[in-house]
C-alpha positions as CSV (number, residue, x, y, z in Angstrom):
1,M,-37.2,-45.7,85.2
2,A,-35.5,-49.1,85.3
3,Y,-35.3,-51.1,88.6
4,R,-31.9,-51.4,90.6
5,I,-31.3,-53.6,93.7
6,Q,-30.0,-52.3,96.6
7,K,-27.0,-54.3,97.6
8,D,-26.6,-53.4,101.1
9,K,-30.7,-54.9,101.3
10,C,-30.6,-57.9,98.8
11,I,-30.7,-61.3,100.9
12,S,-30.1,-63.5,97.8
13,C,-33.2,-65.2,98.2
14,G,-33.3,-65.2,94.5
15,A,-37.2,-64.8,94.6
16,C,-36.8,-61.5,92.1
17,A,-35.1,-63.4,89.3
18,S,-37.5,-66.1,89.3
19,Q,-40.6,-63.6,89.1
20,C,-39.0,-61.5,86.6
21,P,-40.6,-61.5,83.1
22,V,-38.1,-60.6,80.8
23,G,-34.9,-62.1,82.7
24,A,-33.3,-59.0,83.6
25,I,-32.4,-60.1,86.9
26,S,-29.0,-62.4,87.5
27,E,-27.2,-63.1,90.5
28,G,-24.0,-60.8,90.4
29,D,-21.4,-60.9,93.6
30,G,-22.4,-60.8,96.9
31,A,-26.6,-59.8,96.0
32,Y,-28.5,-59.5,92.5
33,E,-28.4,-57.2,89.8
34,I,-31.0,-55.5,87.2
35,D,-29.6,-54.9,83.6
36,P,-31.1,-51.9,83.4
37,N,-31.6,-52.0,79.5
38,V,-33.3,-55.1,80.1
39,C,-36.1,-54.0,82.6
40,I,-39.3,-53.4,81.3
41,E,-40.0,-51.4,84.8
42,C,-43.0,-54.2,85.7
43,G,-42.6,-53.8,89.0
44,A,-42.5,-57.5,89.7
45,C,-39.2,-58.1,91.6
46,A,-40.1,-55.0,93.7
47,A,-43.7,-56.6,94.4
48,I,-42.2,-60.3,95.7
49,C,-38.5,-59.0,97.3
50,P,-39.1,-59.4,101.0
51,V,-36.7,-56.5,102.4
52,E,-37.9,-54.4,100.0
53,A,-34.4,-54.5,97.9
54,P,-35.6,-53.4,94.2
55,I,-36.6,-49.6,93.9
56,Q,-36.8,-47.4,90.9
57,D,-33.8,-45.9,89.9
């Protein structure tokens, strides 16, 4: 299952985007977003996020 970012938790710090090895994360409207078609489910975003916003969908 791909990861997704919980918009209500995301603080738009960008830490997840810089750690994504495939570039699946981009800045969206008020929060970062993960493209489920690109996500390889590695968990790098979840490991680096200071507010635990990324979760497996």
